[in-house]
N, C-alpha and C positions, 0 to 999 in steps of 0.2 A: 188697203187703200186708210185706214183708219189708220194703220204707222207710218202715211203718208206725210196726212194728217202733225201728227206729233212729231215730225221732225220741222213740218213749215212753225209752230210753234219753238223751237227750240233757236231755232235759222233767223227767227228775230231778234232785232236785236234789243236785249233788257240789260238796263242800266240796271239801279240801285228798289227794285221789286221780287224777291227773294218770294212776292208768293204766285207768281207767276211760275217758275220753276216747281214749287208743289205741288199746283197745282195737277202741271206738265206728267207727273211723279206719279200722282194718284190717278189721272185717268190711262197712264200704261200702267199699272198695277190692273184699274178694271177691267181692260182690255186682255190683260195677260191673262183673268178670272173667266173670262169669254173667251178668253180661243182657245181651254180648255173646254 
């Protein structure tokens, strides 16, 4: 279910806000560590 939220973030139109991408990647890394 957490991954669905991440996909939702990537689907959102991000024009010139690289910070959102960085935060999304950080969230993925955190979730990956939590899954372990």
